[in-house]
C-alpha positions as a Markdown table, in Angstrom:
| # | Residue | x | y | z |
|---|---|---|---|---|
| 1 | Met | 43.4 | -57.9 | 73.7 |
| 2 | Phe | 41.9 | -54.4 | 73.5 |
| 3 | Lys | 44.1 | -53.1 | 76.3 |
| 4 | Leu | 47.2 | -54.4 | 74.5 |
| 5 | Phe | 46.1 | -52.6 | 71.3 |
| 6 | Val | 45.5 | -49.3 | 73.2 |
| 7 | Thr | 48.8 | -49.6 | 75.0 |
| 8 | Phe | 50.5 | -50.1 | 71.6 |
| 9 | Leu | 48.8 | -47.1 | 70.1 |
| 10 | Cys | 49.8 | -44.9 | 73.0 |
| 11 | Thr | 53.4 | -46.0 | 72.8 |
| 12 | Val | 53.5 | -45.3 | 69.0 |
| 13 | Ala | 51.9 | -41.9 | 69.6 |
| 14 | Leu | 54.4 | -41.0 | 72.2 |
| 15 | Ala | 57.4 | -42.2 | 70.2 |
| 16 | Ser | 56.1 | -40.2 | 67.2 |
| 17 | Ala | 55.9 | -37.1 | 69.2 |
| 18 | Val | 59.4 | -37.5 | 70.5 |
| 19 | Phe | 60.9 | -38.2 | 67.1 |
| 20 | Ala | 59.0 | -35.2 | 65.6 |
| 21 | Gln | 61.2 | -33.0 | 67.8 |
| 22 | Asn | 64.5 | -34.3 | 66.6 |
| 23 | Ile | 67.0 | -32.0 | 65.1 |
| 24 | Tyr | 69.2 | -32.7 | 62.1 |
| 25 | Ile | 72.7 | -31.5 | 61.2 |
| 26 | Ala | 72.1 | -29.8 | 57.8 |
| 27 | Leu | 75.5 | -28.2 | 57.5 |
| 28 | Pro | 78.2 | -29.3 | 57.2 |
| 29 | Pro | 77.2 | -32.3 | 55.0 |
| 30 | Ala | 78.8 | -35.6 | 56.0 |
| 31 | Asn | 82.3 | -36.2 | 54.8 |
| 32 | Thr | 82.9 | -32.6 | 54.0 |
| 33 | Asp | 86.5 | -31.3 | 54.1 |
| 34 | Val | 86.9 | -28.6 | 56.8 |
| 35 | Thr | 90.1 | -26.7 | 57.6 |
| 36 | Ala | 91.8 | -27.0 | 61.0 |
| 37 | Gly | 91.8 | -23.8 | 63.0 |
| 38 | Lys | 89.0 | -22.2 | 60.8 |
| 39 | Glu | 85.4 | -21.4 | 61.6 |
| 40 | Ile | 82.6 | -23.4 | 60.1 |
| 41 | Thr | 78.8 | -23.0 | 60.3 |
| 42 | Val | 76.8 | -25.8 | 61.8 |
| 43 | Gln | 73.2 | -25.6 | 60.7 |
| 44 | Leu | 70.8 | -27.4 | 63.0 |
| 45 | Asp | 67.3 | -28.0 | 61.5 |
| 46 | Arg | 64.2 | -28.9 | 63.5 |
| 47 | Pro | 61.2 | -29.9 | 61.4 |
| 48 | Leu | 57.9 | -28.3 | 62.1 |
| 49 | Thr | 55.7 | -30.2 | 64.6 |
| 50 | Leu | 52.2 | -30.1 | 66.0 |
| 51 | Ser | 53.1 | -31.3 | 69.5 |
| 52 | Gly | 54.1 | -28.8 | 72.1 |
| 53 | Ser | 57.8 | -28.5 | 73.0 |
| 54 | Glu | 60.2 | -26.0 | 74.4 |
| 55 | Glu | 63.8 | -25.8 | 73.2 |
| 56 | Val | 66.4 | -25.5 | 75.9 |
| 57 | Ala | 69.9 | -25.9 | 74.6 |
| 58 | Val | 72.4 | -27.7 | 72.4 |
| 59 | Val | 76.0 | -28.7 | 73.0 |
| 60 | Ile | 78.3 | -29.3 | 70.0 |
| 61 | Gly | 81.5 | -31.2 | 70.4 |
| 62 | Thr | 84.2 | -32.8 | 68.3 |
| 63 | Ser | 86.2 | -35.9 | 68.7 |
| 64 | Thr | 88.8 | -37.5 | 66.5 |
| 65 | Cys | 88.1 | -40.9 | 64.9 |
| 66 | Pro | 90.6 | -43.7 | 64.0 |
| 67 | Ser | 88.7 | -44.0 | 60.7 |
| 68 | Pro | 85.4 | -42.7 | 59.4 |
| 69 | Thr | 83.7 | -45.9 | 60.3 |
| 70 | Thr | 85.1 | -46.4 | 63.8 |
| 71 | Cys | 84.2 | -43.2 | 65.8 |
| 72 | Arg | 83.2 | -43.6 | 69.4 |
| 73 | Asp | 79.5 | -43.4 | 70.0 |
| 74 | Val | 78.3 | -39.8 | 70.6 |
| 75 | Ala | 76.5 | -41.1 | 73.7 |
| 76 | Glu | 79.9 | -42.0 | 75.2 |
| 77 | Val | 81.8 | -38.9 | 74.3 |
| 78 | Leu | 81.1 | -35.4 | 72.8 |
| 79 | Gly | 84.9 | -34.6 | 72.9 |
| 80 | Asp | 86.0 | -31.0 | 72.8 |
| 81 | Ile | 83.0 | -28.8 | 73.5 |
| 82 | Leu | 82.9 | -26.0 | 70.9 |
| 83 | Tyr | 79.4 | -24.7 | 71.7 |
| 84 | Asn | 77.2 | -24.9 | 74.8 |
| 85 | Gly | 74.2 | -22.6 | 74.6 |
| 86 | Pro | 70.7 | -21.9 | 73.7 |
| 87 | Phe | 68.9 | -23.4 | 70.7 |
| 88 | Lys | 66.4 | -21.0 | 69.2 |
| 89 | Pro | 65.5 | -22.2 | 65.7 |
| 90 | Val | 63.7 | -19.7 | 63.4 |
| 91 | Leu | 61.7 | -20.3 | 60.3 |
| 92 | Ser | 62.8 | -18.1 | 57.4 |
| 93 | Asp | 61.3 | -17.5 | 54.0 |
| 94 | Asp | 63.9 | -19.6 | 52.3 |
| 95 | Ser | 63.7 | -22.7 | 54.5 |
| 96 | Trp | 61.4 | -25.7 | 54.9 |
| 97 | Ser | 61.9 | -25.9 | 58.6 |
| 98 | Pro | 63.1 | -23.8 | 61.5 |
| 99 | Tyr | 66.9 | -23.8 | 61.9 |
| 100 | Gln | 69.7 | -22.1 | 63.7 |
| 101 | Asn | 73.2 | -21.5 | 62.4 |
| 102 | Ile | 76.0 | -21.8 | 65.0 |
| 103 | Thr | 79.6 | -20.9 | 64.2 |
| 104 | Ile | 82.3 | -23.0 | 65.7 |
| 105 | Thr | 86.1 | -23.1 | 65.2 |
| 106 | Ile | 87.6 | -26.5 | 64.4 |
| 107 | Pro | 90.6 | -27.1 | 66.7 |
| 108 | Ser | 93.9 | -26.5 | 65.0 |
| 109 | Trp | 95.5 | -29.9 | 66.0 |
| 110 | Tyr | 92.7 | -32.0 | 64.4 |
| 111 | Arg | 93.5 | -33.9 | 61.2 |
| 112 | Gly | 91.5 | -36.6 | 59.4 |
| 113 | Pro | 88.1 | -37.9 | 60.3 |
| 114 | Val | 86.3 | -36.1 | 63.1 |
| 115 | Gln | 83.0 | -36.7 | 64.6 |
| 116 | Leu | 80.8 | -33.6 | 65.1 |
| 117 | Gly | 78.4 | -34.6 | 67.9 |
| 118 | Val | 75.3 | -32.7 | 69.0 |
| 119 | Ala | 73.4 | -33.1 | 72.3 |
| 120 | His | 69.9 | -31.5 | 72.0 |
| 121 | Phe | 67.9 | -30.9 | 75.2 |
| 122 | Phe | 64.3 | -30.0 | 75.0 |
| 123 | Leu | 61.0 | -30.2 | 77.0 |
| 124 | Leu | 58.1 | -32.1 | 75.4 |
| 125 | Gly | 54.4 | -32.2 | 75.9 |
| 126 | Ala | 51.9 | -30.6 | 78.3 |
| 127 | Gly | 53.9 | -31.8 | 81.3 |
| 128 | Leu | 57.1 | -30.6 | 79.8 |
| 129 | Asn | 59.0 | -33.9 | 80.1 |
| 130 | Ala | 62.8 | -33.5 | 79.8 |
| 131 | Gln | 64.2 | -35.1 | 76.6 |
| 132 | Leu | 67.8 | -35.5 | 75.3 |
| 133 | Gln | 68.6 | -36.3 | 71.7 |
| 134 | Leu | 72.0 | -37.1 | 70.4 |
| 135 | Thr | 73.0 | -36.9 | 66.7 |
| 136 | Asn | 76.3 | -36.7 | 64.8 |
| 137 | Thr | 78.0 | -36.5 | 61.5 |
| 138 | Ile | 81.6 | -37.1 | 60.3 |
| 139 | Val | 83.8 | -34.4 | 58.7 |
| 140 | Asn | 87.3 | -34.6 | 57.4 |
| 141 | Val | 89.7 | -32.1 | 58.8 |
| 142 | Val | 92.5 | -31.0 | 56.5 |
| 143 | Ala | 95.6 | -28.9 | 57.2 |
| 144 | Pro | 95.5 | -25.1 | 56.5 |
| 145 | Arg | 96.9 | -24.2 | 53.1 |
């Protein structure tokens, strides 16, 4: 019984460490209207953590959705890759957590609901175990005026 309890505690501790490294898409907010062919800022926040980790990279992609509730899973498709590069979040005086702003251009042929997917690659813990996190939000692409 004691071994089972210790195993459970270790599993919870490891899961907590992994989830503490997760990033969040702060900008653009979900369901925001963005203009096709224009630049937008994607702000990726990574909350402060006590566990050791090393940021490696993020990939940002977009894919069209038949409707806002029927987008393909970001684990299946990132779509058109609009950013593939380093992730180096910084803590500033006006923020609660480290973040990085990345400017992307929304493809000009997009209209309607679009999934903005992010793949976040980082190394975790003393042994620097490779970790991949996927997150997404939906934006609404409108025609230029």
